[in-house]
C-alpha positions in Angstrom: 120.5 150.3 56.2 123.0 150.0 58.6 125.4 152.9 58.7 129.7 152.2 58.7 132.7 154.3 59.4 135.4 153.8 56.8 138.8 154.8 56.6 140.4 155.2 52.9 143.1 156.6 50.9 142.8 158.1 47.7 145.6 158.4 44.7 147.3 160.7 46.1 148.0 159.4 49.3 145.2 161.8 51.1 143.4 159.9 54.4 139.3 160.3 53.8 137.1 159.2 56.6 133.1 159.3 56.8 130.1 157.6 57.7 128.0 155.6 55.0 124.6 153.7 54.3 125.4 150.5 52.8 123.8 146.9 52.9 127.0 145.2 54.2 130.8 146.1 54.5 131.6 144.3 51.8 129.1 146.4 49.2 130.8 149.5 50.7 134.3 148.5 50.0 133.1 147.5 46.2 131.8 151.1 46.5 134.4 152.9 47.6 137.2 150.6 45.4 135.1 151.8 42.4 135.6 155.4 43.4 139.4 155.0 43.5 140.0 155.0 47.0 142.2 152.2 49.0 139.9 150.8 51.9 142.1 150.7 55.0 139.3 149.9 57.5 135.4 149.3 57.6 133.2 149.5 61.0 130.0 148.9 61.8 128.7 151.9 64.2 126.8 151.1 66.7 123.0 152.6 66.4 121.5 154.0 69.3 118.2 154.2 69.8 116.8 157.8 70.3 114.3 158.6 73.1 110.7 159.6 71.5 110.3 163.1 71.8 106.8 164.2 70.9 108.1 168.0 70.6 110.9 166.8 67.8 108.1 164.2 65.9 106.1 167.3 65.7 108.6 169.9 64.5 108.9 170.7 60.6 111.2 172.3 58.5 109.8 175.5 57.7 110.8 177.2 54.5 112.8 179.8 56.8 114.8 176.9 58.0 115.9 176.3 54.5 116.5 179.4 53.3 118.9 180.1 55.8 120.4 177.2 54.9 120.5 178.1 51.3 121.9 181.4 52.3 124.8 179.8 54.4 125.9 177.1 52.3 126.5 180.0 49.7 128.3 182.1 51.6 130.8 179.1 52.7 131.3 178.0 49.1 131.7 181.2 47.5 134.5 181.7 50.2 136.2 178.7 48.8 134.9 175.9 51.5 135.2 172.1 50.1 131.6 171.0 49.6 131.7 168.2 52.7 133.1 170.7 55.0 130.2 172.8 54.2 127.7 170.3 54.8 129.6 169.4 58.0 129.3 172.9 59.3 126.0 173.6 58.3 124.8 170.2 60.1 126.5 171.6 63.4 124.7 175.5 63.1 121.1 173.8 62.2 118.3 174.2 65.3 116.1 172.1 63.7 116.2 168.2 64.2 115.0 167.1 61.3 117.4 169.4 59.2 120.1 168.3 61.1 119.4 165.1 60.6 118.8 165.6 56.7 122.1 167.4 56.4 124.1 164.9 57.9 122.4 162.4 55.2 123.1 164.6 52.2 126.4 165.0 53.5 127.3 161.1 53.8 125.7 160.3 50.6 128.3 163.3 48.8 130.9 161.4 50.9 129.7 158.3 49.2 130.3 159.9 45.5 126.5 160.8 44.9 126.6 164.9 43.6 124.5 167.6 45.9 121.8 167.5 43.7 121.5 163.5 44.0 121.6 163.3 47.7 118.9 166.0 48.4 116.4 164.4 46.2 116.2 161.7 48.7 114.7 164.3 51.2 111.4 165.5 48.9 109.8 166.7 52.0 112.5 169.5 52.6 114.0 170.3 49.2 111.1 170.7 46.7 111.7 170.2 42.6 112.2 174.1 42.3 115.4 173.4 45.1 116.5 170.0 43.3 116.2 172.0 39.9 118.1 175.0 40.7 121.2 172.9 42.7 121.4 170.8 39.5 121.9 173.6 37.2 124.7 175.3 39.6 126.4 171.7 39.5 126.4 171.7 35.6 127.5 175.3 35.3 129.9 175.6 38.1 127.8 178.3 39.8 126.6 176.5 42.5 127.0 179.3 45.1 125.1 181.9 42.8 122.1 179.4 42.0 122.2 178.6 45.7 122.1 182.5 46.5 119.2 183.3 43.9 117.4 180.1 45.7 117.6 181.8 49.1 116.3 185.3 47.6 113.5 183.3 45.8 112.4 181.6 49.2 113.2 184.9 51.2 111.1 186.9 48.7 108.1 183.7 49.0 108.6 184.0 53.2 107.9 187.7 52.7 104.6 187.4 50.6 103.1 184.3 53.1 104.0 186.3 56.0 101.9 189.8 54.4 99.1 187.2 53.6 99.0 186.1 57.1 99.3 189.6 58.8 96.3 190.3 56.6 94.1 187.6 57.5 95.0 187.3 61.3 92.8 190.6 62.6 89.7 189.3 60.5 90.0 185.7 62.3 90.7 186.7 65.9 87.6 188.7 65.8 85.6 185.8 64.0 87.1 183.3 67.0 86.0 186.1 69.4 82.8 186.6 68.0 82.0 182.6 67.9 82.9 182.3 71.7 80.9 185.1 72.9 77.8 184.4 70.6 78.1 180.8 72.1 78.8 182.0 75.8 75.7 183.9 75.7 73.4 181.2 74.1 74.3 178.3 76.2 75.1 180.2 79.8 73.3 183.2 79.8 70.2 182.5 77.7 69.1 179.6 79.5 69.2 181.6 83.3 67.1 184.0 81.7 64.7 181.8 79.8 64.3 179.8 83.7 63.1 183.2 84.7 60.5 183.9 82.1 58.9 180.3 82.5 58.6 181.3 86.3 56.5 184.0 85.3 54.4 182.4 82.4 55.6 185.3 80.3 54.5 185.0 76.3 57.4 185.0 74.1 57.8 186.9 70.9 59.0 185.4 67.7 62.1 186.6 68.2 63.1 185.0 71.2 61.5 181.5 70.6 64.1 181.3 67.9 66.9 182.2 70.1 65.5 179.8 73.0 65.0 177.2 69.8 68.8 178.0 69.1 69.8 177.7 72.7 68.2 174.2 73.4 69.8 172.9 70.2 73.3 174.1 71.1 72.9 172.6 75.2 71.0 169.2 74.1 73.9 166.7 74.0 71.6 164.9 71.7 71.5 167.7 69.0 74.9 169.3 69.9 77.5 166.5 70.4 76.4 164.8 66.8 76.9 168.5 65.3 80.4 168.8 66.5 81.6 165.2 65.3 80.0 166.1 61.8 81.8 169.5 61.7 85.0 167.3 62.5 84.2 164.3 60.1 83.4 167.1 57.2 86.7 169.0 58.0 88.6 165.6 57.9 86.9 164.6 54.9 87.4 168.2 52.9 90.8 167.9 53.6 91.1 164.5 52.5 89.5 165.2 49.5 91.7 168.0 48.8 94.8 165.6 48.8 93.5 163.6 46.1 94.6 164.3 42.5 90.8 165.3 41.2 89.7 166.8 44.4 92.6 169.3 44.4 91.8 170.2 40.5 88.4 171.1 41.4 89.4 173.2 44.1 92.3 175.0 42.6 89.9 175.5 39.7 86.8 176.9 42.1 88.8 179.0 44.4 90.0 181.3 41.8 86.4 182.1 41.1 85.5 183.1 44.4 83.8 186.6 44.9 86.2 188.1 47.3 89.2 185.7 47.7 89.2 184.7 43.6 91.6 187.3 42.4 93.7 187.0 45.1 94.8 183.7 44.8 94.8 184.2 41.4 97.3 187.0 41.1 99.2 184.9 43.6 99.6 182.0 41.5 100.7 184.2 38.2 103.2 186.1 40.8 104.9 182.5 41.9 104.8 181.7 38.1 106.8 184.7 37.1 108.7 184.7 40.0 109.8 180.9 40.0 110.4 180.7 36.3 112.4 183.9 36.4 114.9 182.1 39.2 115.3 179.2 37.1 116.1 180.8 33.5 118.4 183.4 35.6 120.2 180.0 36.7 120.5 178.7 33.4 118.1 176.1 33.5 116.6 175.2 29.9 113.2 176.4 29.4 111.8 173.0 29.1 113.0 172.1 32.5 112.2 175.1 33.7 108.4 175.0 32.8 108.4 171.4 34.3 109.8 172.6 37.3 107.4 175.5 37.2 104.3 173.1 37.2 105.5 171.0 40.3 106.3 173.9 42.1 103.3 176.0 41.7 100.8 174.1 43.8 98.0 175.1 42.0 96.8 172.2 39.5 95.1 174.6 36.9 97.9 176.3 36.1 99.8 173.2 36.2 97.7 171.6 33.2 98.5 174.7 31.4 102.0 174.6 32.2 102.2 171.1 30.8 100.4 172.0 28.0 102.3 175.0 27.0 105.5 172.5 27.7 104.5 170.3 24.8 103.7 173.2 22.5 107.0 175.0 23.0 108.8 171.6 22.2 106.6 171.6 18.9 108.4 175.3 18.0 105.8 177.5 19.5 106.4 180.7 21.1 105.7 180.7 25.1 103.1 183.4 25.1 100.8 181.8 22.9 99.5 178.9 24.4 99.6 180.9 28.0 96.9 183.6 26.3 94.5 180.9 24.7 94.5 179.4 28.5 93.0 182.7 29.6 94.8 182.4 33.1 97.2 184.9 32.1 96.5 188.8 32.1 97.4 190.6 28.4 100.1 192.9 30.3 101.7 189.3 31.5 101.5 187.5 28.2 102.7 191.0 26.1 106.0 191.1 29.1 106.4 187.5 28.3 106.5 187.7 24.6 108.8 190.8 24.4 111.2 189.2 26.7 111.4 186.0 24.5 111.9 188.7 21.6 114.3 190.5 23.1 116.0 187.7 24.9 116.0 188.9 28.4 112.6 186.8 29.6 114.0 186.5 33.0 114.3 190.0 33.4 110.7 190.2 31.8 109.4 188.0 34.5 111.3 189.2 37.3 109.6 192.6 36.6 106.0 191.2 36.3 106.8 189.2 39.4 107.5 192.9 41.3 104.6 193.8 39.9 102.3 191.2 40.9 103.7 191.3 44.7 102.8 194.8 45.1 99.1 194.4 43.5 99.0 191.6 46.0 100.1 193.7 48.8 97.3 196.5 47.6 95.1 193.6 47.2 95.6 192.3 50.9 95.5 195.9 52.6 92.2 196.7 50.8 91.1 193.4 51.8 91.5 193.9 55.7 90.2 197.0 55.7 87.2 195.6 54.1 86.7 192.7 56.4 87.6 194.3 59.6 84.8 196.7 59.9 82.2 194.2 58.5 83.6 191.6 61.4 82.7 193.9 63.9 79.4 195.1 62.4 78.4 191.4 61.9 79.6 190.7 65.6 77.7 193.8 67.1 74.5 192.5 65.0 74.5 188.9 66.5 75.3 190.6 70.4 72.2 192.8 69.6 70.0 190.2 68.5 70.8 188.0 71.5 70.0 191.1 73.6 67.3 192.6 72.3 65.4 188.8 72.1 66.1 188.5 75.8 65.1 192.1 76.7 61.4 191.9 75.2 60.4 189.4 77.2 61.7 191.2 80.1 59.9 194.3 79.3 56.5 192.5 78.5 57.3 191.0 82.2 57.9 194.6 83.8 55.2 196.2 82.4 52.6 193.3 83.6 54.0 193.5 86.9 53.3 197.3 87.2 49.8 196.5 85.9 49.2 194.6 88.3 50.4 196.5 91.2 48.2 199.6 89.5 45.1 197.3 89.3 45.6 196.3 93.2 
């Protein structure tokens, strides 16, 4: 839709200027008049085509950008700055082009009369259900600065947890990549050179060397290596697409929590996120039914989503929250008991916060143990693979040397 710049006067005689998207001048004038403004002028703004910048197209709005936005927003509102003025300042301060454009659109919509939560809901890729729910609760309760501050705290805690997971997995992933590169280099470049030498001397190849030769021939032959590479790429693409489907994600989320090593960690992360999110919503005054619906959409695990929506239906009928969670088998007894105690004492948000803190420490401990276990295993695995290649290459070399020595003795 085109953008119009307008100048209007309110009932107190104060001049208001702004930019709003509208189908045409008539619709915009009608909308402003219904809001109690006396329109003085409306002019269509020239739309400047931006030069395509591939860096801007690839750039995403990261959670840390939204966290900083919420933190600064809460500080300015707490200081008494008007909503529109806050958005104007935040738009100028933002260093992310996509977030800057989003804030500008939110500001225009707020100036046009929409609520902040309604204006933010037009950008679901940046502001998720949790963010919208907290902002809506803050608007209703008149404590927008507090809810934005809680949202910033929640996002900062979630970012710290994600950073810990990435930090724990960085070293094993790097070791794995280095191992693959080393083995590929040895098999595709070094082994063929040795094999040419052995062929010239008609050395009898041991079984282990024949296995290595077959692997080298497979990887260096374009007829086999190229289809294998395309097959891996196609499988990865299809798997990602499958995970995005409703039934694919449900199956993936169900079985990833049953994996031998990472299953328990994935399960604990989902429990921690449930407790942290629900605690934040309840503390901000969001009703339990609405809070559970928001958590179900924000937890990013279809297995937990189904359980939470079932619990929501049971709570609506009058059941306590702990019963359906206990019957699901997804929540440990300690979590269920803490929730039951919190519900009885009226301090459910505080109990959930304590459970989330406990699981955050538990996840951090699991990550440390996982990293301490995986790192030596990967190093040993790399040593075994390189050792296998070295032994496979040197066994025929030893036979060649012995054969030449025997020939010299016989001469």
